[in-house]
DRENPAPA-759479 format. One record per residue (C-alpha): residue number from 1; x negated, y, z negated. Coordinates in steps of 0.5 Angstrom, whole numbers. Example, Ala and Ser with C-alpha at 12.3 -4.5 7.8 and 13.67 -1.06 7.14 Angstrom:
<tibas>
   pos       x       y       z
     1     -25      -9     -16
     2     -27      -2     -14
</tibas>
This chain:
<tibas>
   pos       x       y       z
     1    -219      70    -229
     2    -224      63    -229
     3    -218      56    -228
     4    -220      49    -230
     5    -220      44    -227
     6    -215      38    -229
     7    -215      33    -223
     8    -220      28    -222
     9    -225      26    -216
    10    -222      20    -215
    11    -215      24    -213
    12    -218      28    -208
    13    -222      22    -205
    14    -215      18    -204
    15    -211      25    -202
    16    -217      26    -196
    17    -217      18    -194
    18    -210      20    -193
    19    -210      27    -189
    20    -208      24    -183
    21    -202      22    -185
    22    -200      30    -189
    23    -198      35    -184
    24    -197      42    -186
    25    -189      45    -188
    26    -189      49    -181
    27    -195      49    -175
    28    -200      54    -175
    29    -196      60    -175
    30    -202      64    -172
    31    -210      62    -170
    32    -216      66    -167
    33    -223      62    -166
    34    -230      66    -166
    35    -231      67    -159
    36    -239      66    -160
    37    -239      58    -164
    38    -231      58    -163
    39    -229      56    -170
    40    -223      59    -173
    41    -224      66    -175
    42    -218      66    -178
    43    -211      60    -179
    44    -205      64    -183
    45    -200      58    -185
    46    -196      55    -189
    47    -200      49    -192
    48    -198      44    -198
    49    -204      40    -201
    50    -202      33    -202
    51    -199      32    -209
    52    -204      31    -215
    53    -209      36    -214
    54    -212      42    -217
    55    -212      48    -213
    56    -220      48    -212
    57    -219      40    -210
    58    -213      43    -205
    59    -218      48    -203
    60    -223      43    -201
    61    -217      38    -198
    62    -216      43    -194
    63    -223      45    -191
    64    -223      37    -189
    65    -216      37    -186
    66    -219      42    -181
    67    -225      39    -180
    68    -224      38    -173
    69    -222      46    -172
    70    -230      46    -175
    71    -232      41    -170
    72    -234      38    -177
    73    -233      30    -178
    74    -229      30    -186
    75    -234      28    -190
    76    -238      32    -187
    77    -233      38    -188
    78    -233      36    -195
    79    -240      36    -196
    80    -241      42    -192
    81    -237      48    -196
    82    -238      51    -203
    83    -234      54    -208
    84    -237      60    -210
    85    -232      64    -214
    86    -224      64    -216
    87    -219      68    -217
    88    -213      68    -220
    89    -208      74    -218
    90    -203      74    -223
    91    -199      80    -220
    92    -199      77    -213
    93    -198      69    -216
    94    -204      68    -211
    95    -211      64    -211
    96    -217      66    -209
    97    -223      62    -207
    98    -229      65    -203
    99    -233      59    -200
   100    -240      58    -197
   101    -242      53    -192
   102    -249      50    -193
   103    -254      45    -189
   104    -257      40    -193
   105    -254      45    -199
   106    -258      51    -197
   107    -253      57    -195
   108    -252      59    -188
   109    -252      66    -188
   110    -246      69    -185
   111    -242      64    -186
   112    -238      64    -191
   113    -230      65    -192
   114    -224      66    -196
   115    -218      62    -197
   116    -212      65    -200
   117    -206      59    -203
   118    -199      61    -206
   119    -196      59    -214
   120    -194      53    -210
   121    -200      50    -208
   122    -200      51    -200
   123    -206      54    -197
   124    -204      61    -193
   125    -208      64    -190
   126    -217      62    -188
   127    -221      67    -186
   128    -229      67    -184
   129    -234      63    -180
   130    -236      57    -179
   131    -243      54    -175
   132    -242      48    -172
   133    -246      43    -170
   134    -252      44    -175
   135    -254      37    -175
   136    -256      38    -168
   137    -261      44    -169
   138    -266      39    -172
   139    -268      45    -178
   140    -274      44    -181
   141    -273      45    -188
   142    -280      45    -191
   143    -282      50    -196
   144    -289      51    -195
   145    -289      58    -199
   146    -288      60    -205
   147    -282      65    -206
   148    -288      70    -210
   149    -292      69    -203
   150    -285      70    -198
   151    -284      77    -203
   152    -291      80    -201
   153    -290      78    -194
   154    -284      83    -195
   155    -288      88    -198
   156    -293      87    -193
   157    -288      88    -187
   158    -285      94    -192
   159    -291      98    -192
   160    -293      97    -185
   161    -286     100    -184
   162    -286     106    -188
   163    -292     107    -192
   164    -295     105    -199
   165    -289     104    -204
   166    -292     105    -211
   167    -286     104    -215
   168    -279     100    -212
   169    -272     101    -215
   170    -271      95    -219
   171    -272      88    -218
   172    -274      84    -211
   173    -269      79    -209
   174    -270      72    -205
   175    -266      67    -204
   176    -266      61    -199
   177    -262      62    -193
   178    -261      58    -186
   179    -261      64    -181
   180    -260      64    -174
   181    -264      69    -169
   182    -264      68    -162
   183    -261      62    -161
   184    -265      59    -165
   185    -263      56    -173
   186    -269      57    -178
   187    -270      55    -186
   188    -271      62    -189
   189    -272      66    -196
   190    -268      72    -195
   191    -272      78    -200
   192    -268      85    -201
   193    -271      91    -203
   194    -269      97    -205
   195    -273     103    -204
   196    -274     112    -204
   197    -280     113    -203
   198    -283     114    -198
   199    -277     113    -194
   200    -270     110    -197
   201    -269     103    -194
   202    -265      97    -196
   203    -270      92    -193
   204    -268      85    -191
   205    -273      81    -189
   206    -272      74    -186
   207    -278      69    -188
   208    -279      62    -185
   209    -280      57    -191
   210    -285      52    -188
   211    -289      58    -184
   212    -289      64    -188
   213    -288      68    -181
   214    -282      74    -181
   215    -276      72    -177
   216    -272      78    -177
   217    -271      83    -181
   218    -267      90    -181
   219    -266      96    -186
   220    -260      96    -188
   221    -260     103    -193
   222    -253     106    -191
   223    -254     112    -189
   224    -249     118    -185
   225    -251     124    -184
   226    -250     129    -188
   227    -243     130    -190
   228    -240     134    -196
   229    -237     139    -200
   230    -244     144    -201
   231    -247     146    -208
   232    -243     152    -208
   233    -242     154    -215
   234    -236     150    -216
   235    -235     149    -223
   236    -235     141    -226
   237    -233     138    -231
   238    -237     132    -233
   239    -240     127    -239
   240    -247     128    -241
   241    -251     126    -247
   242    -255     130    -252
   243    -263     126    -253
   244    -268     128    -257
   245    -266     135    -258
   246    -263     136    -250
   247    -257     135    -246
   248    -258     131    -240
   249    -253     127    -235
   250    -253     120    -238
   251    -246     118    -238
   252    -245     113    -243
   253    -237     112    -243
   254    -237     108    -236
   255    -238     102    -234
   256    -247     101    -237
   257    -247     108    -235
   258    -248     115    -229
   259    -254     117    -229
   260    -257     122    -225
   261    -265     125    -224
   262    -269     130    -220
   263    -273     126    -215
   264    -277     133    -213
   265    -284     129    -215
   266    -283     123    -213
   267    -281     121    -219
   268    -275     120    -224
   269    -274     126    -229
   270    -268     127    -233
   271    -264     133    -232
   272    -264     137    -237
   273    -261     143    -241
   274    -262     146    -248
   275    -254     148    -248
   276    -248     144    -245
   277    -248     149    -238
   278    -252     145    -233
   279    -256     150    -228
   280    -258     144    -222
   281    -253     145    -217
   282    -254     139    -214
   283    -255     134    -219
   284    -248     138    -224
   285    -245     134    -217
   286    -248     129    -216
   287    -247     128    -223
   288    -240     128    -224
   289    -237     126    -216
   290    -241     120    -219
   291    -236     119    -224
   292    -229     121    -220
   293    -231     116    -216
   294    -232     110    -221
   295    -225     113    -223
   296    -222     112    -218
   297    -225     106    -216
   298    -222     104    -223
   299    -216     108    -224
   300    -214     105    -217
   301    -215      98    -218
   302    -218      96    -225
   303    -225      94    -221
   304    -231      97    -227
   305    -236     100    -222
   306    -239      98    -215
   307    -240      90    -218
   308    -234      90    -221
   309    -238      88    -228
   310    -240      96    -230
   311    -247      97    -226
   312    -250     103    -228
   313    -249     108    -223
   314    -255     111    -221
   315    -257     118    -217
   316    -263     122    -215
   317    -263     129    -213
   318    -268     133    -208
   319    -270     127    -205
   320    -275     128    -199
   321    -276     135    -195
   322    -269     138    -193
   323    -267     132    -192
   324    -262     132    -187
   325    -257     125    -192
   326    -255     121    -196
   327    -256     114    -197
   328    -254     108    -202
   329    -260     102    -203
   330    -255      98    -207
   331    -260     101    -213
   332    -259     109    -213
   333    -255     114    -210
   334    -261     118    -206
   335    -258     126    -204
   336    -262     131    -200
   337    -262     137    -199
   338    -261     139    -193
   339    -264     145    -188
   340    -260     150    -188
   341    -260     149    -181
   342    -255     143    -179
   343    -253     141    -186
   344    -252     145    -193
   345    -255     140    -199
   346    -251     133    -200
   347    -251     132    -206
   348    -244     137    -208
   349    -240     133    -203
   350    -234     128    -206
   351    -233     124    -201
   352    -241     123    -200
   353    -241     119    -207
   354    -235     116    -205
   355    -237     114    -198
   356    -244     112    -201
   357    -242     108    -207
   358    -235     104    -203
   359    -241     101    -200
   360    -244      98    -207
   361    -237      95    -207
   362    -238      93    -200
   363    -244      89    -202
   364    -239      87    -208
   365    -233      83    -204
   366    -234      81    -197
   367    -242      84    -196
   368    -240      85    -189
   369    -247      84    -184
   370    -250      91    -184
   371    -250      90    -175
   372    -245      90    -169
   373    -238      90    -171
   374    -239      87    -178
   375    -243      93    -179
   376    -237      98    -176
   377    -232      96    -181
   378    -237      96    -187
   379    -238     104    -185
   380    -231     104    -184
   381    -228     101    -191
   382    -234     107    -193
   383    -230     112    -190
   384    -223     110    -191
   385    -225     109    -199
   386    -228     116    -198
   387    -223     120    -195
   388    -218     116    -201
   389    -223     119    -207
   390    -222     126    -204
   391    -216     126    -202
   392    -215     134    -198
   393    -216     132    -192
   394    -217     126    -186
   395    -225     129    -184
   396    -231     126    -187
   397    -237     132    -188
   398    -232     138    -187
   399    -235     142    -191
   400    -242     142    -191
   401    -244     143    -183
   402    -248     149    -183
   403    -248     149    -175
   404    -240     150    -175
   405    -238     144    -173
   406    -232     141    -176
   407    -235     135    -180
   408    -238     129    -178
   409    -232     124    -177
   410    -224     125    -176
   411    -220     118    -179
   412    -215     123    -176
   413    -217     125    -169
   414    -224     121    -168
   415    -225     123    -160
   416    -224     131    -163
   417    -232     130    -164
   418    -238     127    -160
   419    -242     122    -163
   420    -250     124    -163
   421    -253     118    -161
   422    -248     117    -154
   423    -247     124    -153
   424    -239     121    -153
   425    -234     123    -156
   426    -232     118    -162
   427    -228     111    -160
   428    -221     112    -163
   429    -219     105    -158
   430    -221      98    -158
   431    -222     100    -151
   432    -228     105    -152
   433    -231     101    -156
   434    -240     102    -155
   435    -243      96    -154
   436    -250      98    -154
   437    -256      96    -158
   438    -257     103    -161
   439    -254     104    -169
   440    -255      98    -171
   441    -250      96    -165
   442    -245     101    -167
   443    -245     101    -174
   444    -243     108    -175
   445    -240     109    -168
   446    -235     104    -167
   447    -232     105    -174
   448    -227     110    -172
   449    -223     105    -168
   450    -222     102    -175
   451    -221     109    -178
   452    -216     111    -173
   453    -213     105    -174
   454    -213     106    -183
   455    -211     113    -181
   456    -204     111    -178
   457    -202     106    -183
   458    -202     111    -189
   459    -200     118    -183
   460    -196     114    -178
   461    -196     118    -172
   462    -196     115    -164
   463    -202     113    -161
   464    -203     111    -153
   465    -196     109    -153
   466    -195     107    -159
   467    -191     109    -165
   468    -192     108    -171
   469    -189     109    -178
   470    -193     111    -184
   471    -193     108    -191
   472    -197     113    -194
   473    -204     114    -198
   474    -202     109    -205
   475    -201     104    -200
   476    -205     104    -195
   477    -211     104    -200
   478    -208      98    -204
   479    -207      94    -197
   480    -215      96    -195
   481    -217      95    -201
   482    -215      87    -202
   483    -217      86    -195
   484    -223      87    -197
   485    -223      84    -203
   486    -220      77    -202
   487    -220      77    -195
   488    -226      78    -191
   489    -232      75    -190
   490    -240      77    -188
   491    -239      76    -182
   492    -232      78    -180
   493    -230      82    -174
   494    -224      87    -173
   495    -219      82    -169
   496    -220      79    -177
   497    -220      86    -180
   498    -213      86    -176
   499    -211      80    -180
   500    -213      81    -187
   501    -210      87    -187
   502    -203      84    -185
   503    -204      78    -190
   504    -207      84    -196
   505    -199      87    -195
   506    -195      81    -194
   507    -198      79    -200
   508    -196      86    -204
   509    -190      88    -200
   510    -187      82    -197
   511    -187      80    -190
   512    -182      83    -188
   513    -184      90    -190
   514    -185      97    -187
   515    -191      96    -190
   516    -193      90    -185
   517    -190      93    -179
   518    -194     100    -181
   519    -200      95    -180
   520    -198      91    -174
   521    -196      98    -170
   522    -203     102    -173
   523    -208      95    -170
   524    -204      95    -163
   525    -205     103    -162
   526    -212     102    -163
   527    -212      95    -158
   528    -214      91    -164
   529    -210      84    -163
</tibas>
């Protein structure tokens, strides 16, 4: 719901000029700072906005009020933030803003914020990251290359890495950002492109707008090392369409559609049948599981597909040569058939579809950067929702492990499984986190810490001497979805995750609720404070 702003700019300017005399009804209940930039990662308080301001103006006034914490002048704070979205939550009476930090009108990559206001116009929570003192960096914002040239540079880089790309999955996107790389700041075009062949990729290229140089690049394709239910003949029921004399795996009843293709020849080919019975087991399971995942997010959170705007869910089966993986690249779900030695075919896994398509939800909510702690949270949310869609257990990949392993990851007992890259048990406590450079800084490895916390919130139990009383799956999935969609930002870390879950539980169930206590104790148990 978009809210019309009725207060005048004059009212806001008058309020800002008087901010020095305005204090919160109570001092900050809780504030935590980022170690690297020494600006707040979250602030929890009840700050009453000056009278006469709209909610949008109250949000801007709050940012100005905290300018000292952001290491900015008040006037600079007003100019340095842009509200990009707002949500009115009638069920809880809260109002939420998503904000970008700007430098000379250009968004700063990873520097976004969320603000929550209650029905009385009090700001109750801030989450995010502000990069201070950008004026001192003397960033060259000159643009000497065209957008087309930037895209061509990125395409050349991609092809140098994986070989010739005959076609890209959907449009290649470009957005301007101020980007920090190795302690230097650059004005860049971020080019993102999705590929399925010759390799699956969700490519990110940061191109210097002044020189055309590639500042940084990485592949953010959300891959999981093969898991699911295998294609063993289980009966599935799903929606299809009768088109041009054949039945096809085209579902037009959900959002903008659910379509499944055969990619065996590196081209999209419709999966067809002369009757209502389809015989390609991988395609049948991929199609049905996409529908089940869509239905889960729609029925549980009233979310219309991964982007909440009905985005078409596209799947490809038989990708690669006995490929031991599955991936979401922002456009397509891609499923390999496995090699029969380590893994069975992946497309049969309900939690494969749920995990991978959850990355699409993450992309369109907090957009957690796929590196280090934010990347570990990205992977963890995909695991959590995978376990919620496939509610039989808390193990990811238990049924398709051809080599006899119990699964890929366990939310219930992470340390019961060995991580292939480190040859160590998955960490189940902050003190055991991986700090190296493998796996994009441990995005899969360290996801298990937050996974264990989510399991404890739901099921309870004792962990490292801390007793947790669980509140069940229904409450847990609501808490984590709300934390993701309302509070977390692109660069959120584990400490912000803890506080975001507390805020979400408070919104939904009250500050003294069993749910809040469960979240607090669960994160105590995994050593995240």
